[in-house]
C-alpha positions in Angstrom: 0.0 -0.1 0.1 1.2 3.5 -0.6 -0.1 6.7 1.0 -1.6 9.2 -1.6 -0.3 12.6 -2.1 -2.1 16.0 -2.4 -1.8 15.6 -6.3 -3.8 12.4 -6.3 -6.3 13.6 -3.7 -6.9 16.8 -5.6 -7.4 14.9 -9.0 -9.8 12.5 -7.3 -11.8 15.2 -5.6 -12.0 17.4 -8.8 -12.4 14.8 -11.5 -14.1 11.8 -9.7 -16.1 13.6 -6.8 -14.2 11.6 -4.1 -14.8 14.5 -1.5 -17.6 17.0 -1.8 -17.3 20.0 -1.0 -13.5 19.9 -1.5 -11.2 22.7 -0.1 -8.1 22.7 -2.3 -5.6 24.0 0.4 -5.2 24.3 4.1 -7.3 26.9 5.6 -6.6 27.9 9.2 -6.8 31.6 9.8 -8.4 31.8 13.2 -10.0 28.3 12.9 -8.9 24.8 13.4 -7.5 24.0 10.0 -9.1 22.0 7.4 -8.5 21.2 3.6 -5.9 19.5 1.5 -2.6 18.7 3.0 0.6 17.1 1.7 -0.6 13.5 2.2 -4.1 13.8 3.6 -7.4 15.7 3.8 -8.5 17.5 7.1 -12.3 17.2 7.3 -14.7 19.6 8.9 -17.3 18.7 11.5 -20.8 19.8 10.7 -23.2 21.6 13.0 -25.1 18.5 13.8 -24.2 17.1 17.2 -25.6 14.2 19.4 -24.4 14.4 22.9 -24.4 11.2 25.0 -26.5 11.6 28.2 -27.4 9.1 30.9 -30.6 10.6 32.0 -32.6 7.3 31.9 -29.4 5.2 33.4 -29.5 3.2 30.1 -26.8 0.4 29.4 -24.7 1.0 26.4 -25.4 -2.0 24.2 -24.0 -2.1 20.6 -26.6 -4.8 19.7 -29.4 -2.8 21.0 -28.5 0.8 21.1 -31.1 3.3 22.2 -31.2 6.7 20.5 -32.7 7.9 23.8 -29.1 8.0 25.1 -28.5 11.1 22.9 -29.6 14.7 23.1 -29.5 16.6 19.7 -27.7 20.0 19.8 -27.3 21.6 16.5 -25.1 24.7 16.7 -21.8 26.5 15.9 -20.2 24.7 19.0 -21.0 21.6 21.1 -20.2 21.4 24.6 -19.3 17.7 25.7 -19.7 17.0 29.4 -16.8 15.6 31.3 -15.9 11.9 30.6 -18.4 11.7 28.0 -18.8 11.8 24.2 -20.7 13.3 21.4 -21.4 12.1 17.8 -21.2 14.4 14.7 -20.6 14.0 11.0 -18.2 15.5 8.4 -19.2 18.5 6.4 -17.7 16.6 3.5 -19.3 13.6 1.7 -16.8 10.9 0.7 -16.8 8.4 -2.2 -14.0 6.0 -1.7 -12.4 4.2 -4.8 -12.5 0.4 -4.8 -8.8 0.1 -4.6 -8.3 2.5 -1.6 -8.6 2.3 2.2 -9.0 5.4 4.2 -7.9 5.9 7.9 -8.6 8.7 10.0 -6.5 10.5 12.8 -7.7 13.2 15.1 -6.4 16.8 14.9 -3.6 17.5 17.4 -5.3 20.7 18.4 -8.2 18.4 19.9 -6.0 15.7 21.2 -3.8 18.2 23.0 -6.9 19.2 25.1 -7.9 15.5 26.0 -10.5 15.4 23.1 -10.1 12.1 21.0 -11.7 11.8 17.6 -12.4 8.3 16.6 -13.5 6.9 13.2 -13.3 3.5 11.8 -11.4 3.0 8.4 -13.5 3.9 5.2 -13.5 0.8 3.2 -13.2 0.5 -0.6 -16.4 1.4 -2.3 -17.9 3.0 0.7 -19.7 6.5 0.4 -21.3 9.0 2.7 -20.9 11.5 5.5 -18.4 10.1 8.0 -19.8 9.8 11.7 -17.2 11.2 14.0 -17.0 10.3 17.8 -15.5 13.0 19.9 -14.5 11.6 23.4 -13.9 14.1 26.1 -11.4 12.3 28.4 -11.0 15.3 30.8 -12.9 16.1 34.0 -14.0 19.4 32.5 -16.7 20.3 29.8 -15.0 20.3 26.3 -16.0 22.5 23.3 -16.0 21.4 19.6 -16.3 23.8 16.8 -18.6 23.4 14.0 -17.4 23.9 10.3 -13.8 23.7 11.4 -11.2 21.0 11.2 -11.7 17.8 13.2 -9.6 15.0 11.9 -7.2 14.0 9.0 -8.0 11.3 6.4 -5.2 9.3 4.9 -5.7 7.5 1.6 -3.9 4.2 1.2 -4.0 2.7 -2.3 -3.8 -1.0 -2.5 -1.8 -3.1 -5.0 -5.0 -4.0 -6.9 -8.7 -3.4 -6.5 -10.5 -5.4 -4.0 -12.5 -8.4 -5.0 -15.7 -7.4 -3.1 -16.2 -3.7 -2.2 -18.3 -2.3 0.6 -20.9 -1.3 -1.8 -21.1 -4.7 -3.3 -21.3 -6.3 0.2 -24.3 -4.0 0.9 -22.6 -2.5 4.0 -25.0 -1.2 6.6 -23.6 2.2 6.8 -23.4 2.8 2.9 -24.7 6.2 2.0 -25.2 7.7 5.4 -26.0 11.3 5.1 -26.5 12.3 8.9 -25.1 11.4 12.3 -25.6 7.7 12.2 -26.1 5.6 15.2 -24.7 2.0 15.7 -26.7 -0.5 13.5 -26.6 -4.4 13.9 
């Protein structure tokens, strides 16, 4: 596998709609940076947030996840309670080629504040808005800024296209457009 450069990412975004909307260069004047970097793309978090709450003393069960465990909070910022988390989504919509695997790393600006961004790999053939998880590991409330950088996506090109893509497998998160909760 090879990591793909800004030249390849730009071409795929412009000519194959791999990232929409696409920002052609790092933007960071007074905001947490986003856009094309040397070997990746820094995506933005949208203004749709689902904040985890334990109002009903629910059990977190990935096989039977209750949407009642979240409070919807759209806005320009999101305050995550101490030792809790929030779900959000990228502003950008991604279309992953069948010979590419995408991994995501959180921005250092958030990591240095104890805020961890988690995303599972984007598989070959997958498309949609990416659901982001922001974990507040601190004992204090933490703030997330909408429409600013959240994480960096790295594009790894395989030696050949995969035999069966995520789309062909009919993956359960294919084409997601909002903040998507766990599915079984």
